[in-house]
N, C-alpha and C positions, 0 to 999 in steps of 0.2 A: 704120420700125422702128429706124433708127439714131438718129432724133431722141428716140425714147423712152429709149434707152440713154443718150444724152448727158444728158437731162434726169435719169434715175435716178442717173448718177454725179456730176452737180451737185449733186442733193439729198443724196447721201451726203456728198460733200465739204463742203458748206455745214454739214451737221450735224456733221462732226467739227471744222470750224473753230469753230463755235458751242461746241461741248463744251469745245475747248481754251481758248477764250477765257474761258469761264465758269469754268474750273480756274485761269487766270491771275488772274483777277479776284478769286476767293476766296483766293488766295495773297497778292495785295497788300493785301486788307484784313486777313489775319491778320498780315502783317508790320506794317502799321500799329498793329493792337492790342499786338503786342509791343514795338514803339517807344514807345507810350505808357506801358506797364507798365515798361519799362526806364527810361525818363525819370522815372517817379514814384520808383521805387526809388534812381535816382542822387540824387534831390532830398533824399531822406530820408537818405541817407548824408552829404550835404553839410551838412545840418542837425546831424547828429550830430558831425561833424567840427569844425564852427564852435564847438560847445559846449565841446570840448576845448582851445581856444585858450587861451595864456597871457594872462591878463588884465593890463592896464596897472599896476593897484596891485600884484598879485604881482610883477610885473617890477620895479617901484620899490623894493620891499621886498628882494628878490633882489639888487638892484643895490647898495643900501645897504649891506647885510651884507658884500658882497665888497669894496666901497670901503674899509669900516672894517678889515676883515683886512687889505688892501693897506697901508693907513695905519699899522696896528700893525707890520707887517713892514718898512716904511720907516724908521719910528722906530727899531726894533730895530737896523736895518743903520747908522743915523746914530750910534747910541750905542756901537758897537762901539770896543773899546779899540786894537785892532790896525789901524784904519782909517788909511790913508796919504795 
């Protein structure tokens, strides 16, 4: 009779272990799917951000405008009459 109880307890214990293992495996699969979704969303955000960068030609235009204004200021300072 004691062997029957041991086998019954062992069967119940293994069933519980199997159920817990199955639940953990389902959670791991769900985390993998969430990871893939998150990675895809991050990639799409990276593409959007990369599209907003300042282009080289725009920067050169901005730079030339600033340099022209600085040259005008320098010329104005050089032609001041009270310069010592």
